[in-house]
C-alpha positions as CSV (number, residue, x, y, z in Angstrom):
1,M,0.0,0.0,0.0
2,N,1.2,3.4,-0.9
3,A,1.8,6.0,1.9
4,R,0.0,8.6,-0.2
5,T,-3.3,6.6,-0.3
6,P,-4.7,7.8,3.1
7,K,-3.9,11.4,2.3
8,L,-5.6,11.1,-1.0
9,K,-8.7,9.5,0.6
10,N,-8.8,12.3,3.2
11,R,-8.5,15.0,0.6
12,T,-11.2,13.4,-1.6
13,L,-13.5,13.1,1.4
14,S,-12.9,16.7,2.4
15,I,-13.7,17.9,-1.1
16,A,-16.9,15.8,-1.2
17,I,-18.0,17.3,2.2
18,A,-17.2,20.8,1.1
19,A,-19.2,20.3,-2.2
20,I,-22.2,19.0,-0.3
21,A,-22.1,21.8,2.2
22,L,-21.9,24.4,-0.6
23,L,-24.9,22.8,-2.3
24,L,-26.9,22.9,0.9
25,V,-26.0,26.5,1.6
26,T,-26.8,27.5,-2.0
27,G,-30.1,25.7,-2.0
28,G,-31.1,27.2,1.3
29,A,-30.3,30.7,0.1
30,L,-32.4,30.1,-3.1
31,V,-35.4,29.0,-1.0
32,L,-35.1,32.0,1.3
33,A,-34.8,34.3,-1.6
34,G,-38.0,32.8,-3.1
35,V,-36.2,31.6,-6.3
36,I,-37.1,28.0,-5.3
37,P,-40.6,27.9,-3.9
38,N,-41.1,26.4,-0.5
39,A,-43.0,23.1,-0.6
40,S,-45.2,24.0,2.4
41,V,-47.5,26.4,0.4
42,D,-51.1,26.4,1.5
43,T,-53.6,25.9,-1.2
44,H,-57.3,26.6,-1.5
45,P,-60.2,24.6,-3.1
46,P,-61.0,25.3,-6.8
47,C,-62.4,28.7,-7.4
48,D,-65.9,27.4,-8.3
49,Q,-66.1,25.9,-4.9
50,L,-65.2,29.1,-2.9
51,P,-67.9,30.9,-0.9
52,T,-69.1,34.4,-1.6
53,M,-67.7,37.5,0.1
54,A,-70.8,37.7,2.3
55,Q,-70.4,34.1,3.5
56,V,-66.7,34.7,4.3
57,E,-67.5,37.9,6.2
58,A,-70.3,36.2,8.1
59,A,-67.8,33.4,9.1
60,I,-65.3,35.9,10.4
61,A,-68.1,37.8,12.3
62,A,-69.4,34.5,13.8
63,N,-65.9,33.4,15.1
64,P,-64.4,36.4,16.9
65,N,-62.6,34.1,19.3
66,I,-60.7,32.4,16.5
67,V,-59.8,35.8,14.9
68,A,-58.6,37.0,18.3
69,Q,-56.5,33.9,18.9
70,L,-55.0,34.2,15.4
71,S,-54.2,37.9,15.9
72,N,-52.6,37.2,19.3
73,Q,-50.0,35.0,17.7
74,G,-48.0,38.0,16.6
75,P,-48.0,41.6,15.4
76,G,-47.5,40.6,11.7
77,I,-50.7,38.7,11.5
78,S,-53.7,39.9,9.5
79,V,-57.1,38.1,9.2
80,R,-59.4,39.2,6.4
81,A,-61.8,38.2,3.6
82,D,-59.9,38.0,0.4
83,S,-60.2,36.9,-3.2
84,P,-57.4,34.5,-4.4
85,G,-57.6,36.0,-7.9
86,C,-60.3,33.8,-9.4
87,E,-62.1,34.8,-12.6
88,G,-65.4,35.1,-10.7
89,K,-65.8,38.4,-8.9
90,D,-67.5,36.9,-5.8
91,Q,-65.2,34.0,-4.9
92,F,-63.6,34.5,-1.5
93,L,-61.8,32.9,1.4
94,I,-60.3,33.9,4.7
95,S,-56.7,35.1,4.2
96,V,-54.4,34.9,7.2
97,S,-51.0,36.5,6.5
98,Y,-48.0,36.4,8.7
99,K,-44.4,37.7,8.8
100,T,-42.4,35.3,10.9
101,D,-42.0,31.5,11.2
102,D,-43.2,31.7,14.8
103,E,-46.4,33.5,13.7
104,Y,-46.9,30.8,11.0
105,A,-46.5,28.0,13.7
106,G,-49.0,29.8,15.9
107,I,-51.5,30.2,13.2
108,R,-51.3,26.5,12.3
109,E,-51.7,25.6,16.0
110,V,-54.8,27.8,16.4
111,L,-56.5,26.4,13.3
112,E,-55.7,22.8,14.2
113,Q,-57.1,23.2,17.7
114,S,-60.3,25.0,16.7
115,N,-63.3,23.9,14.7
116,G,-62.3,26.4,12.0
117,F,-64.4,29.0,10.3
118,G,-66.5,26.8,8.2
119,V,-65.0,28.4,5.0
120,P,-61.6,27.9,3.4
121,V,-58.6,29.6,5.0
122,A,-55.4,30.4,3.1
123,I,-52.2,31.2,5.0
124,S,-49.5,33.3,3.3
125,Q,-46.7,35.8,3.8
126,P,-47.5,39.3,2.5
């Protein structure tokens, strides 16, 4: 066995580890920058199944405790009736927006522990 073999193996291993680390850092930066979309994107039902603005506003008014619990998860949280951009003019859902990961976790916890609003809810960052 050659005396250079262990050094060559160590160098090859070091290069491989550095390459993997570089890929992970680059991938993470691209996700944070929004170039690569995050897989945990909340979706909504098809537009033709969404309730009207009046139904969504009634659901918000009927559930003030859930709105308060959501709002109490952080200062960057907003709860409102919103259109997700459907072609129909009266297709709405409840939009809950947040600014931090902690707020997102709090929103998920509140919605999982409650009976919900009875209409679709979309969670997003502004």
